[in-house]
N, C-alpha and C positions, 0 to 999 in steps of 0.2 A: 933856800931847799926846806927848811924849818917850816918857813910861813908857807910853802905848798903842801907839806905833811898835815899841816895844823886846818887847812882849808878841806883837805880829803878827809880827815878826821871829823870835824865838823859836820859836812856833808853826809858823812857814811852814819853819824849819830841821829841826823834830821831824818833820815830816810829808811834806817834801821830799827828805830824806836818805835815809830807808828806800823812800820810793816810787820814787824815780831809780834805788836798788840792785835792786829787784824788777824793775822795767820792763827797765832792760838785761841782767841775766842770763837774764830771758824771752825778749829779743831774740836773745841768744847762743846759747839752746837748754839751758840749764842746768834749766829746768823741763819740757822736752820729753819725748818718746819715751826708750828707752834708748838708741839710736843717737845723738839729738841729742845727750845728756846725754854720752856717750863723746867725740863729736867734741868738745864744748866743752873736757872735761879735757885732749884732745890738743892743742888749739889752746891751753890755757892753759900747759900743759907746754913748750911751744915757748918761750913768753915769757921761762920761767925760766932764767936761763944755768946751765949745767953740772948740770941736775937729769933727768937721763936715768934712764927709768924701765925696768929690767931684769925681766921677768918669768919665772920659772923654768917647765919644762913641767909641774910639779905643779901650779902655780898656776893655768896656762893651762887644765889640765884640769879645776880645780875651777871657774873661772870659767865654762867653757862649760858644767857641771852647772848652775850656778846661772841661766846666762841660759836655757837650756832648761826649769828650772822656771819661771823668770819667763813665760816664753812660753806656757807651758800655763796657768798660773794667769791669765795676763792676757786669755784665752779667753772671748766672752760666755757662754758654755754651761758655764763650771766653774764649780760650787758649790763654796765652799769648807766644811770640815767644819762648822766652827762653825755656820754657816747651815742647814746640813742638821740639826743637831743641834737647833738652837732651832725648827726647823721640825715636827720629830718632838715635841717637848716641847710644841710648842703643839696639835699634832693629839691626844696624849694626853690633854691637859686638857679639850680642846674634848668627847673621847670620856666623859670621865668626869662632864663637867659635864650633858651631855646623857642618859647613860644612865638616870636614875630616869624620866625623859618616856618615853623610847622602852620602858621596863619596864613603864609605866603602861599605854601603849597596846596592848602586847601582851597585858596581862592583861585589860584592858577587853574587848578585843574578843571 
């Protein structure tokens, strides 16, 4: 009986701790949009004593560039290069696959 309860307790802890961590971080905004994540880190920094983050102008410019790229890439109409490449390969293979049948149709007519 005690062995069964111990197994249930261990299982509950193994599932409960990660599930709680994911739930709390989701509620706090860690897994949200870029702005929510930035606000989460700002709140977290305020909790740490003496941990002031100083960003140089160069780093700030780099962060703005990265943010701008992420804003562009996150648009629904933006198609990444890898997807365009794969679409081109699929279309080329489909063309080559149907080529003999299309030539046959032209010759027979």
